[in-house]
C-alpha positions as CSV (number, residue, x, y, z in Angstrom):
1,M,0.1,0.2,0.1
2,L,1.2,3.5,-0.3
3,P,3.2,4.9,2.5
4,G,0.8,6.7,4.8
5,I,-2.1,5.3,3.8
6,A,-4.1,2.9,5.6
7,T,-4.6,-0.6,4.2
8,R,-8.2,-0.7,4.4
9,F,-10.4,1.4,3.2
10,E,-12.6,1.9,5.9
11,D,-10.2,4.3,7.0
12,V,-11.5,7.1,4.7
13,D,-10.4,9.9,6.5
14,R,-6.7,9.2,5.5
15,L,-7.4,8.4,2.1
16,Q,-9.4,11.5,1.6
17,A,-6.6,13.7,2.9
18,W,-4.2,11.8,0.5
19,L,-6.3,12.8,-2.5
20,V,-6.6,16.3,-1.5
21,R,-2.9,16.5,-1.2
22,I,-2.2,14.7,-4.5
23,A,-4.7,17.1,-6.4
24,V,-2.9,20.3,-4.6
25,R,0.2,19.1,-5.6
26,K,-1.0,18.3,-9.4
27,C,-2.8,21.9,-9.5
28,Y,0.5,23.5,-8.4
29,K,2.6,21.8,-10.8
30,L,0.3,22.3,-13.7
31,T,0.2,25.9,-13.0
32,A,3.9,26.4,-12.5
33,K,4.3,24.6,-16.0
34,R,1.9,27.0,-17.9
35,R,3.6,29.9,-16.3
36,S,7.0,28.6,-17.5
37,R,5.8,28.4,-21.3
38,P,6.7,31.3,-23.6
39,E,3.8,33.7,-24.0
40,D,3.6,32.8,-27.9
41,V,2.7,29.4,-27.4
42,E,-0.6,28.6,-28.4
43,I,-2.5,26.7,-25.5
44,A,-5.3,24.4,-27.1
45,E,-8.5,24.6,-26.2
46,S,-9.2,21.3,-24.1
47,D,-5.8,22.7,-22.4
48,H,-7.2,25.6,-20.7
49,V,-6.6,26.6,-17.3
50,S,-8.6,29.3,-15.8
51,E,-6.8,32.6,-14.9
52,D,-7.7,31.9,-11.0
53,P,-5.7,29.2,-10.0
54,S,-7.8,28.8,-7.2
55,R,-11.0,28.4,-9.0
56,E,-9.5,25.4,-10.8
57,L,-8.3,24.0,-7.6
58,V,-11.8,24.0,-6.2
59,R,-13.3,22.5,-9.4
60,R,-10.7,19.4,-9.0
61,L,-11.4,19.1,-5.6
62,D,-15.0,19.2,-6.3
63,Q,-14.3,16.1,-8.6
64,E,-11.9,14.4,-6.2
65,Q,-15.0,14.9,-3.7
66,M,-17.3,13.2,-6.5
67,I,-15.1,10.1,-7.0
68,R,-14.9,9.6,-3.3
69,M,-18.5,9.6,-2.7
70,A,-19.3,7.2,-5.9
71,M,-16.0,4.9,-4.5
72,E,-18.3,4.6,-1.2
73,K,-21.3,3.6,-3.3
74,L,-19.3,0.6,-4.6
75,T,-19.2,-2.8,-3.4
76,E,-16.5,-3.7,-1.2
77,R,-15.0,-6.0,-3.6
78,C,-15.0,-3.1,-6.2
79,Q,-13.3,-0.8,-3.8
80,K,-10.8,-3.1,-3.1
81,V,-10.2,-3.7,-6.8
82,I,-9.7,-0.1,-7.8
83,L,-7.6,0.8,-4.7
84,A,-5.2,-2.1,-5.5
85,L,-5.2,-1.7,-9.3
86,F,-4.6,2.2,-9.0
87,F,-3.4,3.4,-5.6
88,E,-1.1,0.5,-4.5
89,D,2.6,0.9,-4.9
90,P,4.2,-1.6,-6.3
91,F,1.3,-2.7,-7.9
92,P,0.5,-6.2,-6.5
93,G,0.0,-8.0,-9.7
94,Y,-3.3,-9.9,-11.0
95,A,-2.4,-13.5,-9.2
96,A,-1.9,-11.7,-5.8
97,L,-4.8,-9.4,-6.2
98,A,-7.1,-12.5,-7.2
99,A,-5.6,-14.5,-4.1
100,R,-6.6,-11.5,-1.8
101,L,-10.1,-11.4,-3.0
102,G,-10.6,-15.2,-3.3
103,L,-11.0,-14.8,-6.9
104,S,-9.6,-16.7,-10.0
105,P,-6.5,-14.5,-11.7
106,N,-8.5,-14.9,-14.9
107,S,-11.8,-12.8,-13.3
108,I,-9.7,-9.8,-12.4
109,G,-9.9,-8.2,-15.7
110,F,-13.8,-9.0,-16.1
111,T,-13.9,-7.6,-12.3
112,R,-11.7,-4.4,-12.9
113,D,-14.1,-3.5,-16.0
114,R,-17.3,-4.0,-14.4
115,C,-16.2,-2.0,-11.2
116,L,-14.9,0.7,-13.6
117,D,-18.3,0.9,-15.7
118,R,-20.0,1.0,-12.2
119,L,-18.0,3.7,-11.0
120,G,-18.2,5.7,-14.3
121,K,-22.1,5.4,-14.1
122,L,-22.2,6.6,-10.4
123,L,-19.9,9.6,-11.4
124,E,-22.2,10.5,-14.6
125,D,-25.3,10.3,-12.4
126,Q,-23.5,13.0,-10.0
127,G,-22.8,15.0,-13.2
128,Y,-19.1,14.3,-13.3
129,E,-17.5,16.1,-15.7
130,Y,-14.4,14.8,-17.6
């Protein structure tokens, strides 16, 4: 598991703090990168950052909160699969994850896809914008 993050999803407070910290750092890095670009470089419409970095930060934090809320609505198995696949470092591998969940290693890909589809639908229902 990641340093400083509990091995159980039940410890949501620590996960939330970690996700917020990551979001803030990414916003700062993105803003710093944009400031270092020469003025004459055109930025694509989809690559646009609002002129107020705090507004962009709030938007990203809102998105992070929507993800947390959607994750809480998933089954425990889906929560474990998504956390293992996207938050554990180093990645445990499909065989270890399957053993941990009592599944066949061949079913992890199917389970992952089903969980991500469910998460996507939950986010869509909340009005999450990509």
